[in-house]
KOLKE-154952 format. One line per field, with one value per residue (C-alpha): residue in three letters; x, y, z. Coordinates in pm, whole numbers, plus 50000, padded with zeros to 5 digits. Layout:
residu: (ALA|...)
px: (X|...)
py: (Y|...)
pz: (Z|...)
This chain:
residu: (ASP|THR|PRO|CYS|ILE|ASP|LEU|THR|THR|SER|SER|TYR|ASN|LEU|TRP|SER|SER|LEU|GLY|GLN|THR|VAL|ALA|THR|THR|TYR|PHE|TYR|PRO|GLY|ASP|HIS|THR|HIS|PRO|ASN|GLN|ALA|GLY|ALA|MET|LYS|ILE|ALA|GLY|LEU|VAL|ARG|ASP|GLY|VAL|LEU|ALA|LEU|ASN|LEU|SER|PRO|LEU|ALA|ALA|THR|TYR|THR|ARG|MET|THR|THR|PRO|PRO|LEU|PRO|ALA|GLN|PRO|PRO|ALA|GLY|LEU|PRO|ALA|ALA|GLY|VAL|TYR|SER|LEU|ARG|PRO|ARG|ALA|LEU|PRO|PRO|PHE|ILE|LEU|ASP|ASN|GLN|SER|ALA|THR|ALA|ASP|GLY|ALA|ASN|VAL|GLY|LEU|TRP|GLU|ASP|ASN|ALA|SER|SER|SER|GLN|ARG|TRP|ASN|LEU|SER|TYR|ILE|SER|ALA|THR|VAL|VAL|LYS|LEU|GLN|CYS|THR|ALA|ASN|GLY|LYS|TYR|LEU|ASP|GLY|MET|GLY|ARG|THR|ALA|SER|GLY|SER|ILE|VAL|GLY|GLN|TRP|THR|GLY|GLY|SER|SER|ASN|ASN|GLN|ARG|TRP|LYS|ILE|THR|ASP|ARG|GLY|PHE|GLY|TYR|TYR|SER|LEU|LYS|ASN|VAL|ALA|THR|GLY|LEU|SER|MET|ASP|VAL|GLY|ALA|GLY|PRO|TYR|VAL|ASN|GLY|TYR|ASN|VAL|GLY|GLN|VAL|THR|GLU|SER|ALA|THR|SER|TRP|TRP|GLN|GLN|TRP|LEU|PHE|ALA|ALA|PRO)
px: (28641|28842|29126|29129|29384|29277|29440|29195|29267|29647|29722|29505|29729|30027|29982|29860|30160|30386|30206|30066|30371|30560|30285|30185|30549|30434|30163|30161|30146|29787|29644|29585|29439|29730|30058|30359|30638|30768|30410|30325|30639|30465|30131|30318|30479|30156|30041|30359|30323|29936|30033|30278|30057|29804|30045|29910|30081|30251|30290|30421|30707|30817|30822|31152|31114|31192|31254|31086|31375|31256|31268|31564|31498|31692|31748|32089|32337|32484|32446|32544|32912|33061|33019|32772|32426|32105|31820|31506|31178|31010|30679|30765|31001|31034|31182|31483|31605|31728|31871|31669|31986|31979|32301|32194|32175|31861|31718|31465|31546|31287|31182|31235|31245|31547|31756|32108|32214|32487|32175|32050|32390|32470|32800|32726|32998|32984|33025|32972|32891|32460|32514|32580|32623|32481|32671|32507|32797|32605|32638|32880|32570|32465|32103|31995|31703|31713|31630|31270|31091|30717|30655|30600|30877|31055|31423|31676|32030|32342|32729|32903|32963|32944|32584|32364|32101|32337|32370|32140|32086|32045|31851|31833|31427|31488|31519|31767|31569|31706|31521|31709|31626|31763|32001|31863|31522|31419|31217|31257|31280|30942|30826|30508|30168|30193|30099|30385|30550|30879|31003|30776|30935|31067|30965|31041|30802|30741|30960|30768|30940|30699|30611|30734|30731|31049|31234|31502|31715|32078|32141|32464|32446)
py: (56818|57099|56913|56978|56983|56856|57117|57013|56643|56691|56982|56737|56464|56646|56818|56489|56313|56571|56540|56838|56962|56971|57099|57412|57533|57599|57809|58172|58164|58088|58077|57731|57892|58109|57932|58131|58136|57804|57637|57846|57680|57350|57430|57546|57237|57060|57269|57195|56787|56845|57035|56767|56461|56563|56680|57025|57128|57373|57408|57069|57128|57426|57289|57162|56949|57172|57112|57284|57310|57078|57220|57053|56722|56858|57202|57282|57224|57548|57916|58114|58186|58524|58681|58925|58785|58920|58879|58758|58724|58360|58481|58731|58539|58839|59065|59167|59368|59708|60011|60211|60420|60609|60779|60933|60789|60685|60604|60350|59985|59854|59590|59580|59373|59201|59454|59327|59639|59700|59857|59471|59327|59301|59204|58952|58945|58757|58931|58586|58251|58363|58756|58895|59240|59376|59630|59741|59734|60023|60282|60104|60165|59898|59722|59890|59841|60249|60177|60150|59866|59915|59623|59705|59975|60036|59930|60169|60200|60360|60420|60137|60160|59944|59968|59676|59814|59714|59339|59068|58745|58487|58156|57895|57803|57526|57508|57735|58037|58249|58491|58800|58930|59259|59240|59605|59648|59256|59254|59058|59180|59152|59225|59394|59392|59525|59663|59503|59713|59881|60105|59913|59972|59663|59642|59455|59297|59023|58724|58427|58082|57986|58335|58288|58676|58687|58398|58533|58325|58421|58404|58421|58751)
pz: (93521|93693|93923|94282|94544|94873|95121|95375|95407|95333|95611|95851|95759|95801|96129|96278|96147|96349|96686|96849|97053|96698|96491|96730|96640|96300|96393|96570|96958|97100|96754|96579|96270|96114|96053|96086|95806|95858|95857|95567|95389|95486|95323|94992|95003|95014|94714|94494|94572|94474|94151|94063|94158|93922|93657|93606|93293|93241|93631|93700|93420|93625|93983|94161|94471|94766|95134|95411|95677|95956|96353|96501|96657|96967|97095|97084|97395|97527|97435|97126|97076|97099|96773|96558|96491|96381|96618|96495|96697|96714|96686|96397|96164|95920|96140|96290|96590|96455|96598|96330|96214|96565|96677|96989|97352|97438|97130|97087|96936|96716|96448|96070|95771|95689|95456|95569|95711|96021|96203|96226|96334|96708|96841|97145|97410|97741|98123|98267|98185|98120|98099|97793|97634|97272|97060|96732|96487|96317|96588|96851|97119|97342|97368|97717|97943|98023|98396|98297|98513|98412|98243|97844|97868|97550|97458|97428|97330|97504|97485|97644|98038|98321|98407|98454|98233|97942|98107|97981|98135|97845|97867|97629|97565|97336|96952|96905|97081|97355|97584|97732|98084|98156|98469|98580|98529|98575|98251|97957|97580|97398|97069|97219|97093|96759|96532|96356|96106|96020|96282|96548|96917|97098|97453|97775|97975|98285|98187|98056|98005|97740|97549|97196|97193|97425|97243|96982|96738|96712|96332|96153|95905)
């Protein structure tokens, strides 16, 4: 007989045990079928457990127990400290906010897969308790709303100054994610509508407190 790993049952039991609120965080926003990166790791763990349970040689001999990093039980208190971070969109974990190796004022800011370059490193500094600036370590330019007030406009970068276009209100959205609302335009930074490929421009849209497309993880490089 051919061994079978029953992912239908094991995945149902997994998501049921987590409860609806937590389980939905392992799927893309509004999509209850396709898991995000964290959800895919959960499914991979079920496959691993099935291989081990069935003792499928030689696979079983090569597997080691791995753990999937759990989501925090409680959102962290407060806002990220000043310092250098990479900004990862909650809805698209493989990508990072990138200055696209630009050197000119007004150049677009986009998404790129993690390549550990300085174009993906941003120095977070505070203007007030909840207002920040973000300076790219590659070219010294600041994340800028460019005075664009239409929802869906592209976010740019500009030489440092005192303009509110370079100031962003940071809000804790829970579980280590934050939104950034431009002080001048009143719009929140958003990953846009796709297609999500390297070099895709990042936009700014009307603020939503629940949209994963507007939530960013500040990860220490």
